[in-house]
C-alpha positions as CSV (number, residue, x, y, z in Angstrom):
1,M,121.0,83.6,91.9
2,R,121.3,87.3,92.4
3,R,120.2,88.0,88.8
4,A,117.2,85.7,89.3
5,S,116.3,87.5,92.6
6,W,116.5,90.9,90.8
7,A,114.4,89.5,88.0
8,L,111.7,88.5,90.4
9,L,111.7,92.0,92.0
10,V,111.3,93.6,88.5
11,C,108.5,91.2,87.7
12,S,106.8,92.1,91.0
13,I,107.1,95.8,90.2
14,V,105.9,95.4,86.6
15,A,102.9,93.3,87.7
16,V,101.7,95.6,90.4
17,V,102.3,98.8,88.5
18,G,100.5,97.2,85.5
19,V,97.4,96.7,87.6
20,A,97.7,100.2,89.0
21,L,97.8,101.7,85.5
22,T,94.5,99.9,84.6
23,T,92.7,100.7,87.9
24,T,91.1,104.1,88.5
25,P,91.3,105.0,92.2
26,F,88.2,105.9,94.2
27,D,87.2,109.2,95.7
28,P,88.0,108.9,99.4
29,N,85.6,111.7,100.3
30,A,82.6,110.2,98.5
31,A,83.1,106.5,99.3
32,C,82.5,104.7,102.6
33,C,83.7,103.3,105.0
34,D,86.9,101.8,106.5
35,H,89.4,104.2,104.8
36,L,87.9,107.2,106.6
37,F,89.0,105.8,110.0
38,Y,92.5,105.0,108.8
39,R,92.9,108.5,107.2
40,S,91.8,110.2,110.4
41,M,94.2,108.0,112.4
42,A,97.1,109.2,110.3
43,Y,96.8,112.6,111.9
44,N,94.5,112.2,114.9
45,L,95.6,108.9,116.5
46,F,96.9,110.3,119.8
47,T,96.2,114.0,119.4
48,V,93.7,115.6,117.1
49,T,95.7,117.7,114.7
50,R,93.4,117.5,111.7
51,P,89.8,118.0,113.0
52,S,88.4,118.1,109.5
53,L,89.5,114.4,109.0
54,N,87.9,113.3,112.3
55,A,84.3,113.5,111.0
56,P,82.7,112.0,107.9
57,P,82.9,114.3,104.8
58,P,79.6,116.1,103.9
59,G,77.2,113.8,102.1
60,N,79.1,110.6,103.0
61,S,77.1,107.5,103.9
62,L,79.2,106.6,106.9
63,P,76.6,107.9,109.5
64,Q,73.9,105.7,108.0
65,W,76.2,102.7,107.9
66,E,77.1,103.2,111.6
67,R,73.3,103.2,112.5
68,Q,72.8,99.7,111.0
69,P,71.9,97.3,113.9
70,A,74.7,94.9,113.2
71,V,77.3,97.7,113.1
72,A,75.8,99.8,116.0
73,R,76.5,96.9,118.4
74,Y,80.2,97.6,118.3
75,M,80.6,101.1,116.8
76,S,79.7,104.5,118.3
77,P,79.8,108.0,116.7
78,V,81.0,109.2,120.1
79,N,84.4,107.7,119.2
80,A,84.7,109.9,116.1
81,L,87.0,108.5,113.5
82,N,90.2,108.4,115.4
83,R,89.2,106.1,118.3
84,Q,86.9,103.5,116.7
85,P,87.7,99.8,117.2
86,P,88.8,97.7,115.5
87,F,90.6,100.3,113.3
88,I,92.3,101.9,116.2
89,Y,94.2,98.6,116.8
90,R,95.9,98.9,113.4
91,P,98.1,102.0,113.7
92,V,101.1,101.1,111.6
93,A,99.8,101.7,108.1
94,P,98.2,105.1,108.8
95,L,101.3,106.4,110.5
96,V,103.6,105.1,107.7
97,A,101.2,106.7,105.2
98,R,101.6,110.0,107.1
99,L,105.4,109.8,106.8
100,L,105.2,109.1,103.1
101,A,102.8,112.0,102.7
102,I,105.5,114.5,103.7
103,P,107.6,114.1,100.6
104,L,104.7,113.1,98.3
105,G,102.6,116.1,99.1
106,G,99.4,114.7,100.6
107,I,97.9,111.8,102.7
108,D,96.1,110.4,99.6
109,R,99.4,110.0,97.9
110,G,101.0,108.6,101.0
111,F,98.4,105.8,101.3
112,Y,98.6,105.1,97.6
113,A,102.4,104.7,97.7
114,L,102.1,102.5,100.7
115,S,99.6,100.2,99.0
116,L,101.9,100.0,95.9
117,I,104.9,99.2,98.0
118,G,103.1,96.7,100.2
119,L,101.8,94.8,97.2
120,I,105.2,94.7,95.5
121,V,106.9,93.5,98.7
122,A,104.2,90.8,99.2
123,A,104.5,89.6,95.6
124,Y,108.3,89.5,95.7
125,F,108.8,87.6,98.9
126,L,106.1,85.2,98.0
127,A,107.9,84.5,94.7
128,L,111.2,84.0,96.6
129,A,109.4,81.4,98.7
130,A,108.0,79.6,95.6
131,W,111.5,79.7,94.0
132,H,113.1,78.3,97.1
133,L,110.6,75.5,97.3
134,S,110.3,74.6,93.6
135,G,113.9,75.2,92.6
136,D,112.5,76.7,89.4
137,I,112.3,80.4,88.5
138,W,109.2,80.1,86.3
139,P,106.8,78.9,88.9
140,A,108.0,81.9,91.0
141,V,107.1,84.2,88.2
142,A,103.7,82.5,87.9
143,T,103.3,83.1,91.6
144,I,103.6,86.8,91.1
145,A,101.1,86.8,88.2
146,A,98.5,84.7,90.1
147,F,99.0,86.9,93.3
148,V,98.2,90.2,91.6
149,A,95.4,88.6,89.6
150,I,93.4,87.7,92.8
151,P,90.6,90.2,92.7
152,T,90.8,91.2,96.3
153,V,94.6,91.6,96.3
154,A,95.8,94.2,93.8
155,R,92.8,95.6,92.0
156,T,90.7,96.1,95.2
157,N,93.5,97.7,97.1
158,L,94.6,100.0,94.3
159,F,91.0,101.1,93.9
160,D,90.4,101.6,97.7
161,Y,94.0,102.4,98.4
162,M,93.5,103.6,102.0
163,L,93.2,100.1,103.6
164,V,95.8,98.4,105.7
165,D,95.6,95.1,103.8
166,P,98.5,95.7,101.3
167,L,100.9,96.2,104.2
168,A,99.4,93.3,106.0
169,F,100.0,91.1,102.9
170,A,103.6,92.2,102.9
171,C,104.1,91.3,106.5
172,L,102.5,88.0,105.9
173,S,104.6,87.2,102.9
174,V,107.9,88.3,104.6
175,G,106.9,86.3,107.7
176,V,106.3,83.1,105.6
177,W,109.6,83.6,103.8
178,A,111.4,84.0,107.1
179,M,109.7,80.8,108.4
180,L,110.9,78.9,105.3
181,T,114.5,80.1,105.4
182,R,114.7,79.9,109.3
183,R,115.4,83.6,109.7
184,D,114.0,83.9,113.2
185,R,115.1,87.4,114.1
186,L,113.6,88.8,110.9
187,F,110.4,86.8,111.6
188,W,109.8,88.4,115.0
189,V,110.6,91.9,113.8
190,V,108.0,91.5,111.0
191,A,105.6,89.8,113.4
192,L,105.7,92.9,115.7
193,V,105.1,95.3,112.8
194,G,102.5,93.0,111.3
195,I,100.4,92.5,114.5
196,F,100.1,96.3,114.8
197,T,99.1,96.4,111.1
198,K,96.3,93.8,111.2
199,E,95.4,91.0,113.5
200,T,95.8,88.5,110.7
201,Q,99.6,88.4,111.5
202,A,98.6,86.3,114.5
203,F,97.9,83.4,112.1
204,V,101.4,83.3,110.8
205,I,102.8,83.5,114.4
206,A,100.7,80.5,115.2
207,A,102.1,78.7,112.1
208,Y,105.7,79.6,113.2
209,L,105.2,78.3,116.7
210,L,103.7,75.0,115.4
211,Q,106.7,74.6,113.1
212,A,109.2,75.4,115.8
213,A,107.5,73.0,118.2
214,W,107.6,70.2,115.7
215,E,111.2,70.9,114.8
216,R,112.2,71.2,118.5
217,R,113.2,74.8,118.1
218,L,110.7,76.1,120.6
219,T,113.3,77.6,122.9
220,W,112.9,80.1,125.7
221,R,113.9,82.8,123.3
222,V,111.1,81.9,121.0
223,G,108.7,81.9,123.9
224,A,110.0,85.3,125.1
225,A,109.6,86.8,121.6
226,A,106.0,85.5,121.4
227,L,105.2,86.9,124.8
228,V,106.8,90.3,124.1
229,T,104.9,90.6,120.8
230,G,101.6,89.5,122.3
231,G,102.2,91.6,125.4
232,L,102.9,94.8,123.6
233,Y,99.9,94.4,121.4
234,G,97.6,93.4,124.3
235,S,98.9,96.4,126.4
236,Y,98.2,98.8,123.5
237,R,94.6,97.5,123.2
238,L,94.1,97.7,127.0
239,L,95.7,101.1,127.6
240,L,94.5,103.1,124.6
241,P,91.5,105.1,125.7
242,V,88.3,104.5,123.8
243,P,85.3,106.6,124.8
244,V,82.6,103.9,124.1
245,N,84.2,100.5,123.7
246,T,81.6,97.8,122.9
247,Y,83.8,96.0,120.5
248,S,84.1,92.3,121.4
249,L,83.7,88.8,120.0
250,R,80.1,88.8,121.2
251,T,79.0,92.0,119.6
252,T,80.7,91.3,116.3
253,F,79.7,87.7,115.9
254,L,77.6,87.3,112.7
255,G,76.8,83.6,112.9
256,V,78.1,80.5,111.1
257,P,77.7,80.8,107.3
258,H,76.4,77.9,105.2
259,P,79.1,75.7,103.8
260,A,77.9,76.3,100.3
261,V,78.4,80.1,100.9
262,V,81.9,79.5,102.2
263,L,82.8,77.3,99.3
264,G,81.4,79.8,96.8
265,V,83.2,82.8,98.2
266,A,86.5,80.8,98.5
267,L,86.2,79.7,94.9
268,G,85.4,83.2,93.9
269,V,88.7,84.4,95.5
270,F,91.1,81.7,94.3
271,G,89.3,80.0,91.4
272,V,90.9,76.9,90.1
273,L,93.9,77.4,92.4
274,G,91.9,76.5,95.5
275,P,91.2,72.9,94.5
276,L,94.7,72.5,93.0
277,A,96.2,73.6,96.3
278,A,94.2,71.0,98.2
279,L,95.4,68.3,95.7
280,R,99.0,69.3,95.7
281,C,99.8,70.5,99.2
282,R,101.1,67.1,100.3
283,R,103.9,67.5,97.7
284,V,105.0,70.8,99.4
285,P,105.4,69.8,103.1
286,F,106.2,73.4,104.1
287,S,102.8,74.5,103.0
288,L,101.2,72.3,105.6
289,W,102.8,74.5,108.3
290,L,100.7,77.3,106.9
291,L,97.4,75.6,107.7
292,P,96.9,77.8,110.8
293,I,96.7,80.7,108.4
294,V,94.0,79.0,106.4
295,A,92.1,78.1,109.6
296,G,92.3,81.7,110.7
297,T,90.9,83.0,107.4
298,F,87.8,80.9,107.9
299,V,87.3,82.2,111.4
300,I,87.4,85.9,110.3
301,P,84.1,85.8,108.4
302,L,82.3,84.8,111.6
303,F,82.9,88.4,112.7
304,A,83.5,90.3,109.5
305,V,81.1,91.2,106.7
306,N,83.6,91.1,103.8
307,A,84.3,87.4,103.6
308,D,86.2,87.7,100.3
309,R,88.6,90.1,101.9
310,A,89.1,87.6,104.7
311,Y,89.6,84.4,102.7
312,V,92.2,86.1,100.6
313,F,94.7,86.0,103.5
314,A,95.0,82.2,102.8
315,F,97.1,83.2,99.7
316,P,100.5,81.9,101.1
317,F,99.1,78.4,101.5
318,V,97.2,78.4,98.2
319,L,100.0,79.8,96.0
320,L,102.9,77.9,97.6
321,A,101.0,74.6,97.5
322,V,100.4,75.2,93.8
323,F,103.6,76.8,92.6
324,G,106.0,75.5,95.3
325,V,105.9,72.0,94.0
326,R,109.2,70.6,92.8
327,P,108.3,69.4,89.3
328,I,108.5,65.7,88.3
329,G,109.2,66.0,84.6
330,R,108.1,68.4,81.9
331,L,104.4,67.6,82.1
332,D,104.3,68.3,85.8
333,R,106.1,71.6,85.3
334,A,103.9,72.6,82.4
335,A,100.8,71.8,84.5
336,T,102.1,74.1,87.2
337,L,102.6,77.0,84.8
338,L,99.3,76.3,83.1
339,A,97.6,76.6,86.5
340,G,98.8,80.1,86.9
341,G,98.0,80.9,83.2
342,V,94.4,79.7,83.4
343,F,93.8,81.6,86.7
344,V,95.2,84.8,85.3
345,V,93.2,84.5,82.1
346,M,90.0,83.8,84.0
347,E,90.4,86.9,86.2
348,V,91.5,89.2,83.4
349,T,88.6,88.0,81.3
350,A,86.1,88.6,84.1
351,T,87.5,92.1,84.5
352,L,87.4,93.0,80.9
353,V,84.2,91.4,79.6
354,G,82.3,90.3,82.7
355,P,81.8,87.1,84.8
356,Q,79.4,85.4,82.4
357,E,81.9,85.4,79.5
358,A,84.7,84.3,81.9
359,L,82.8,81.1,82.6
360,L,83.8,80.0,79.1
361,T,87.2,79.3,80.5
362,V,85.8,76.7,82.9
363,V,86.3,74.1,80.3
364,V,90.0,74.9,80.1
365,A,90.2,74.9,83.9
366,L,88.7,71.4,84.0
367,L,91.2,70.2,81.4
368,L,93.9,71.8,83.6
369,I,92.8,69.9,86.7
370,A,92.8,66.6,84.7
371,T,96.3,67.3,83.4
372,C,97.6,68.1,86.9
373,L,96.0,64.9,88.3
374,G,97.5,62.9,85.4
375,A,100.9,64.4,86.0
376,Q,100.7,63.7,89.7
377,W,99.6,60.1,89.3
378,S,102.1,59.3,86.6
379,G,104.9,60.8,88.7
380,R,103.9,59.2,92.0
381,D,106.2,56.2,91.6
382,R,109.1,58.6,90.9
383,A,108.3,61.0,93.7
384,S,110.6,59.2,96.1
385,L,113.6,60.0,93.8
386,V,113.1,63.7,94.0
387,P,114.4,65.6,97.1
388,A,111.5,66.7,99.3
389,S,110.7,70.4,99.4
390,A,111.7,72.3,102.6
């Protein structure tokens, strides 16, 4: 088992580094917008030590973006870059990037290293969870490949490498693995780090509490851990001074998107894996505990413009529902691996030759879905003979 675990770690490193080698990073001074706040926070969160980083670079389009009506409702130039909600509520990644910048020789390198490490950790612990559930090393490897192939996971965050999402992915994956293996202390340590990395960690906390309540593990210690985590985060938000704070649910509400738009964006993020996860989740009972994460990812776009970056946080449910299935025979195992293969091929094809040519693989995807359904239906009578997944 130790060799297999090391093999998954090596696969995670190779996969993420492989994407990094084929992705040209952006210019943080020329591009807009979120990363400018995080870069400033790395040095100016509590005391302004780098004034040059606390204002938009010359020629940057951030001032024009802040003047847009939808943005101006909750953002103010008076806050500069170091005290602007919601970025100010996510201090962990900028501060860790600053620490990494010391030996690496610059904040840009610090953020890039943090993004690499975060993606590797996320892929590795997600693969460990898939291995634990499926009992098979190859679906775990497929989990790594599919995870890094999701457009808004590796490529986006190695292009715009100054975001907090890679570290948030890592906290989410480690939290899910801790849920699965019942490592409660580890879960709450990661939950505390994660909630100060990005608010999406609250979704996995909700999933954990739901699981604990169902399993009658909702003790006073669990309640105290939840209260301490929530209390520290809430106190930070209340006590941190913000010159002009108009950030609220009311000022950030964008409206309810049309269901067709939601479906289109979700399919754009997960491709064929989304429908397969819906079909196969009942065969991975643990994945059902992750539904609060899915529900949360559909709430975020009500208040955030980048819906694709929001829906991607449903990756633990989608990937574990697909690759965490304990196979019933060779056909079922082959269908699971083929799911990952088709998804990776579709995403790589879209990256290399464009989305129109990538649509040619839809035929293969349809054949894949038919194969998976056939495997599921043919094995339904034998399912009771196979031990249920955790």
